C-alpha positions as CSV (number, residue, x, y, z in Angstrom):
1,X,-0.2,0.0,-0.3
2,X,1.2,3.0,-1.1
3,X,2.2,5.9,1.8
4,X,-0.4,8.6,2.1
5,X,1.7,11.3,1.3
6,X,2.9,9.5,-2.0
7,X,-0.6,9.0,-2.7
8,X,-2.0,12.5,-2.0
9,X,1.2,13.9,-4.2
10,X,0.5,11.3,-7.4
11,X,-3.3,12.4,-6.8
12,X,-2.5,15.9,-7.3
13,X,0.1,15.4,-10.0
14,X,-2.1,13.4,-12.3
15,X,-5.0,15.5,-13.5
16,X,-6.3,13.0,-16.3
17,X,-8.5,10.2,-15.8
18,X,-7.3,6.5,-16.9
19,X,-9.5,7.1,-19.6
20,X,-8.3,10.2,-21.1
21,X,-4.6,8.9,-20.8
22,X,-5.5,5.7,-22.6
23,X,-7.2,7.0,-25.5
24,X,-4.3,10.0,-25.5
25,X,-1.6,7.5,-25.7
26,X,-3.1,6.1,-29.0
27,X,-2.3,9.3,-30.5
28,X,0.6,10.0,-32.7
29,X,1.5,13.1,-30.8
30,X,1.7,11.0,-27.5
31,X,3.8,8.2,-29.3
32,X,6.0,11.2,-31.2
33,X,7.5,13.0,-27.8
34,X,9.7,12.2,-25.4
35,X,13.5,9.9,-24.9
36,X,13.0,6.6,-26.6
37,X,14.5,4.0,-24.5
38,X,12.5,0.8,-24.9
39,X,13.7,-1.4,-27.7
40,X,10.3,-1.0,-29.5
41,X,10.9,2.7,-29.6
42,X,8.5,3.5,-26.9
43,X,9.5,6.6,-24.9
44,X,9.9,6.5,-21.2
45,X,6.9,8.9,-20.6
46,X,4.4,6.7,-22.9
47,X,5.4,3.6,-20.9
48,X,4.8,5.6,-17.8
49,X,1.4,6.5,-19.2
50,X,0.4,3.0,-19.2
51,X,1.7,2.3,-15.8
52,X,-0.4,5.5,-14.6
53,X,-3.6,4.0,-16.3
54,X,-2.9,0.6,-14.4
55,X,-2.0,2.6,-10.9
56,X,-5.3,4.5,-11.3
57,X,-7.1,1.0,-11.8
58,X,-5.9,-0.5,-8.7
59,X,-7.5,-0.1,-5.1
60,X,-5.1,2.1,-3.0
61,X,-4.8,-1.1,-0.5
62,X,-3.5,-3.4,-3.3
63,X,-0.5,-1.1,-4.7
64,X,2.6,-2.5,-4.8
65,X,6.0,-1.2,-3.5
66,X,6.6,-0.7,-7.2
67,X,3.3,1.3,-8.1
68,X,4.5,3.7,-4.9
69,X,8.0,4.0,-6.6
70,X,6.4,4.9,-9.8
71,X,3.9,7.2,-8.3
72,X,6.9,8.9,-6.8
73,X,8.9,9.2,-10.3
74,X,5.7,10.5,-11.9
75,X,5.4,13.1,-9.0
76,X,9.1,14.6,-9.5
77,X,9.0,14.6,-13.2
78,X,5.2,16.8,-13.2
79,X,6.9,19.2,-10.9
80,X,10.3,19.3,-13.0
81,X,8.4,19.4,-16.0
82,X,6.1,22.4,-15.1
83,X,8.8,24.4,-13.8
84,X,10.2,24.3,-17.5
85,X,7.1,25.5,-19.1
86,X,7.8,27.6,-22.0
87,X,6.3,31.3,-22.7
88,X,3.5,31.7,-25.1
89,X,1.0,29.1,-26.3
90,X,1.6,25.7,-25.1
91,X,-1.5,23.9,-26.8
92,X,0.4,22.1,-29.4
93,X,3.8,21.6,-28.1
94,X,6.0,18.8,-27.3
95,X,6.3,20.2,-23.5
96,X,2.4,19.8,-23.1
97,X,2.4,16.3,-25.2
98,X,4.7,15.0,-22.9
99,X,3.6,16.1,-19.9
100,X,0.2,14.1,-20.7
101,X,1.9,11.1,-21.4
102,X,2.8,11.4,-17.8
103,X,-0.8,11.9,-16.9
104,X,-0.7,15.7,-16.5
105,X,-2.5,18.1,-18.8
106,X,-1.4,21.5,-17.9
107,X,-4.4,23.3,-20.0
108,X,-6.9,21.0,-18.0
109,X,-8.7,23.3,-15.3
């Protein structure tokens, strides 16, 4: 089970629903951004998005240590990336698309 602080920070950082993330991950934009490190050419962020969907679909009591570790990774990434917001309209930018792979849409209210 994830500790309460990690769980709360994850809930704050991930502002997209599991279904929104799943739909997003199917787009060309989601597949094109990010550092490609997987043998199949998948980016770290795209892989993270799939893990986030799994975590969102898991009861809090059933989260594993690996889930908690990934939740901390997501929180750190989202916070670092938000601090690097580019100037101007970000709607169709790799910056936004990368964040969305990590479950955070900076344009979502």
